C-alpha positions in Angstrom: 107.5 86.9 85.8 108.6 90.2 87.2 106.2 93.2 86.9 107.7 96.6 87.5 105.2 99.3 88.6 107.1 101.9 90.7 104.7 104.7 91.4 101.8 105.1 93.9 98.9 103.0 95.1 96.3 104.3 92.6 98.6 103.6 89.7 99.1 100.0 90.9 95.3 99.5 91.3 94.8 100.6 87.7 97.5 98.1 86.5 95.7 95.3 88.3 93.4 94.8 85.3 96.4 93.8 83.2 97.7 91.6 86.1 94.3 89.9 86.2 94.5 89.2 82.5 98.0 87.7 82.8 96.7 85.4 85.6 93.6 84.5 83.6 95.7 83.6 80.5 98.1 81.5 82.5 97.0 80.3 85.9 100.4 78.9 86.6 102.2 82.2 86.2 103.8 83.5 89.3 103.9 87.2 89.5 106.5 89.1 91.5 105.9 92.8 91.7 108.6 95.5 92.1 106.8 98.3 93.8 107.3 101.4 95.9 106.7 101.7 99.7 103.6 103.9 98.8 102.0 101.0 96.8 103.0 98.0 98.9 100.0 98.2 101.4 97.4 97.5 98.6 99.2 94.4 97.3 97.4 91.8 99.5 94.1 93.1 98.1 94.9 92.8 94.4 94.5 89.0 94.3 97.1 88.7 91.5 100.6 89.1 93.1 102.4 86.1 94.5 105.4 88.0 95.9 106.8 91.5 95.9 110.1 93.4 96.2 110.0 96.9 97.6 112.1 99.5 95.8 111.8 103.3 96.0 113.3 104.3 92.7 115.4 107.5 92.8 113.8 108.5 89.4 110.3 108.5 90.9 108.5 111.2 92.9 108.3 109.4 96.3 108.8 110.3 99.9 112.0 108.3 100.2 114.5 106.8 97.7 116.9 103.9 97.5 120.6 104.5 97.3 123.2 103.4 94.7 124.3 100.5 97.0 120.7 99.3 97.5 120.0 99.5 93.8 123.1 97.4 93.0 121.9 94.9 95.6 118.5 94.9 94.1 119.8 94.0 90.6 121.8 91.2 92.1 118.8 89.9 94.0 116.6 90.0 90.9 119.3 88.2 88.8 119.6 85.5 91.5 115.8 84.8 91.2 116.1 84.0 87.5 112.9 85.5 86.3 111.9 84.4 82.8 110.2 87.6 81.8 109.7 91.2 82.9 106.9 93.7 81.9 107.2 97.3 82.8 104.1 99.5 83.2 104.5 103.2 83.2 102.6 106.5 82.6 103.2 108.0 79.2 104.9 111.0 80.8 107.5 108.7 82.6 110.7 107.6 80.8 110.9 103.9 81.4 114.6 103.6 80.6 115.9 103.3 84.2 113.4 100.5 84.8 114.5 98.8 81.6 118.1 99.0 82.6 117.3 97.2 85.9 115.8 94.3 84.0 118.6 94.3 81.4 121.4 94.3 84.1 119.5 91.5 85.9 119.7 89.5 82.6 116.0 88.8 82.5 115.6 87.1 79.0 112.3 88.7 78.0 111.9 92.4 78.6 108.9 94.3 77.4 107.7 97.9 77.7 106.4 101.0 75.9 109.0 103.5 74.9 109.2 106.4 72.3 112.8 105.8 71.3 114.1 102.5 70.0 116.0 100.9 73.0 117.5 98.3 70.7 118.8 95.3 72.7 117.8 96.8 76.1 114.3 95.4 75.3 113.4 92.2 73.6 109.8 93.4 73.0 109.7 97.1 72.3 106.2 98.6 71.9 106.5 102.1 70.3 104.7 104.6 72.6 102.2 106.7 70.6 101.0 108.5 73.7 100.3 111.4 74.0 101.5 112.6 70.6 99.0 110.6 68.6 96.4 109.4 71.1 95.7 109.2 74.9 94.3 106.1 76.4 93.1 105.6 79.9 95.8 104.1 82.0 93.9 100.9 82.4 93.5 100.5 78.6 97.1 101.4 78.1 98.3 98.6 80.4 95.8 96.1 78.9 96.9 97.0 75.4 100.5 96.3 76.3 99.5 92.8 77.5 97.5 92.3 74.3 100.3 93.3 72.1 102.6 90.8 73.8 100.1 88.1 72.9 99.3 87.2 76.5 95.6 88.2 76.3 93.1 89.4 73.8 90.8 91.2 76.3 91.0 95.0 76.5 87.7 95.5 78.5 88.6 94.3 81.9 88.3 96.6 84.9 90.4 96.2 88.0 88.9 94.8 91.2 90.1 94.6 94.8 89.5 92.1 97.6 87.4 93.5 100.5 88.7 92.4 103.9 86.4 90.8 106.4 85.3 93.0 109.3 82.5 94.8 111.0 81.8 98.4 110.1 80.3 99.0 113.5 83.8 98.5 115.0 85.0 101.6 113.1 82.0 104.0 113.2 78.7 104.4 115.0 75.9 103.3 112.6 73.2 105.9 112.1 70.4 106.5 109.7 70.9 108.4 106.4 73.4 107.9 103.6 77.1 107.5 104.4 79.6 109.4 102.3 83.4 109.1 102.4 85.1 112.5 102.0 88.8 112.6 101.2 90.6 115.9 100.7 94.1 114.5 101.6 96.5 114.4 98.7 100.3 114.4 98.4 100.7 117.2 96.0 99.8 120.8 96.9 98.6 121.5 93.3 95.8 118.9 93.7 94.4 120.4 96.9 91.0 122.0 96.7 90.6 125.5 98.3 90.0 125.4 102.0 86.8 127.4 101.7 85.3 124.9 99.2 86.2 122.0 101.5 84.6 123.7 104.5 81.4 124.8 102.7 81.0 121.5 100.9 81.3 119.5 104.2 78.7 121.8 105.9 76.4 121.3 102.9 76.7 117.5 103.2 76.1 117.6 106.9 73.0 119.9 106.4 71.8 117.4 103.8 71.7 114.7 106.5 74.6 112.7 105.2 76.8 110.8 107.7 80.1 112.3 106.6 83.2 110.2 107.2 86.5 112.1 106.7 89.5 110.0 105.7 93.1 110.7 104.9 96.6 109.6 105.6 97.7 112.4 108.0 95.8 115.2 109.8 98.1 118.0 108.6 97.7 121.8 108.8 95.8 122.0 105.6 93.2 119.5 106.7 92.9 121.0 110.1 92.1 124.3 108.5 89.4 122.6 106.4 87.7 120.7 109.2 88.7 121.6 112.7 85.8 124.1 113.2 83.2 121.5 112.1 81.6 119.6 115.0 78.4 117.7 114.2 76.9 114.4 115.4 76.9 113.1 111.9 80.5 114.0 111.2 83.2 111.3 111.9 86.8 112.3 111.5 89.0 109.3 110.8 91.9 111.2 109.2 95.1 109.5 110.2 93.3 106.7 112.0 92.6 104.1 109.4 94.5 101.1 108.1 94.1 100.0 104.5 91.8 97.3 105.9 89.7 99.9 107.5 89.6 102.1 104.4 88.5 99.3 102.1 85.8 98.3 104.6 84.6 101.9 104.9 84.4 102.4 101.2 82.8 99.1 100.5 79.9 99.9 102.9 79.5 103.6 102.0 76.8 105.0 99.8 79.2 107.3 97.9 82.7 108.6 97.8 83.7 112.2 97.3 87.5 112.6 96.8 90.3 114.5 95.2 92.3 112.6 92.6 94.3 110.2 94.6 94.4 106.5 95.6 91.0 106.7 97.4 89.4 107.4 94.0 90.8 104.2 92.5 89.8 102.2 95.5 86.2 103.5 95.2 86.2 102.7 91.5 87.5 99.2 92.0 84.8 98.6 94.6 82.2 100.0 92.2 81.0 102.8 94.5 79.2 106.0 93.2 82.3 108.3 93.2 82.7 111.9 92.4 86.3 113.0 91.9 87.4 116.7 92.3 90.1 116.4 89.6 92.9 118.9 89.3 94.1 118.9 85.7 97.1 116.8 86.0 96.8 113.3 84.4 93.8 113.0 82.1 94.4 109.3 81.6 93.6 108.7 85.3 90.0 110.0 85.4 87.5 107.8 87.4 86.8 104.7 85.4 84.0 102.6 86.7 80.2 102.9 86.4 78.4 105.5 88.5 81.5 107.8 88.6 81.9 111.4 87.5 84.5 114.1 87.9 84.9 117.9 88.0 88.0 118.9 86.1 89.5 122.2 87.4 92.7 124.0 86.5 96.0 123.9 88.5 97.6 127.1 89.6 100.1 128.0 86.8 102.9 128.3 89.4 102.4 124.7 90.5 102.0 123.1 87.1 104.3 120.2 86.0 107.5 121.2 84.3 107.4 117.9 82.4 107.2 118.9 78.8 105.0 116.0 77.9 102.5 117.0 80.5 102.7 120.6 79.4 102.0 119.5 75.8 98.8 117.6 77.0 97.7 120.6 79.0 98.0 122.9 76.0 96.2 120.4 73.8 93.3 120.0 76.2 93.0 123.7 77.1 89.9 124.6 79.2 87.2 122.8 77.1 86.3 120.3 79.9 86.8 122.6 82.9 84.0 123.1 85.4 84.0 125.8 88.1 84.8 124.2 91.4 81.8 125.5 93.3 79.9 123.7 96.1 76.7 124.1 94.0 78.3 122.2 91.0 79.7 119.6 93.3 76.4 118.9 95.0 74.5 118.8 91.7 76.9 116.2 90.3 76.8 114.2 93.6 73.1 114.1 93.8 72.8 113.1 90.1 75.2 110.2 90.8 73.2 109.1 93.8 69.9 109.3 91.9 71.3 107.3 89.0 72.7 104.7 91.4 69.4 104.4 93.3 67.4 104.0 90.1 69.6 101.2 89.0 69.1 99.4 92.3 65.3 99.7 92.2 64.9 99.0 88.5 62.8 95.9 87.9 64.5 92.9 86.3 63.6 92.2 82.7 61.9 89.0 81.5 63.9 85.8 82.0 
């Protein structure tokens, strides 16, 4: 089976629930994943993918893109492997037609996907897409529902998980007393960045509250330098640009909490069931944090930076500002402390009668 999921790491993590259902329903099924360079690093930790093909689709918002020649070569390579089926997972604001064409031209006999328009013979299993015009599901539920509608699985309640690598946390950071919190302000899109002043004041507040603050991120860019370069404390550890995926998974697995903007780190933390607070720019409401002991603060995106995708504009207009919360340090700390208190109460609660 070929699975097509061409966006970023967090999107692929959310789709892992559906992949787990496919594997659970048929243990002999061999899954090959067509994925972007951005998502490939997380594949070994999904526990569901037998093989993968990297492809940076020119119709996706990625840092690099494949060419016409490499796309033609990809179709030939897929055709040669003689897959018996293909399922395409996408966000409701993405048109899946280009991915559908890949599977069609590769002559995969069973081709399934959501789509608003009738693709006729391009798909053998067309699932009319009701989102977001009639409903909005969480992305995890959307992917599980596609698998259910195809008759592969009846479960719609599974949550994604990840494999935690072996390793010693002491090899990454000095172990000190107090609660450890992962802080991630690094995000690919400018519209999802929190204000520098909020990042600075929030980090100071965490340090003053005796947290061991561990900064993570892909690259220590000018924005992040402006947020953190003036902060020098014994209980602040800056690992921005210094961690592998192995390291990040290990850090999150051992942390007491994660505080992050809406990016892949949020989905890693959810998959590892960590208390997680997401500072969530109003972009994709179907991607809000999804595990227990998680919460989010939804705040508006600068109008000049909002998506020009008309589907996203429609959703923004429908949602309005009803769920917005001011992005203040006070509100963030209140939410975080509430999460930690709830998590602590769960851990210390006595077990019921056997």
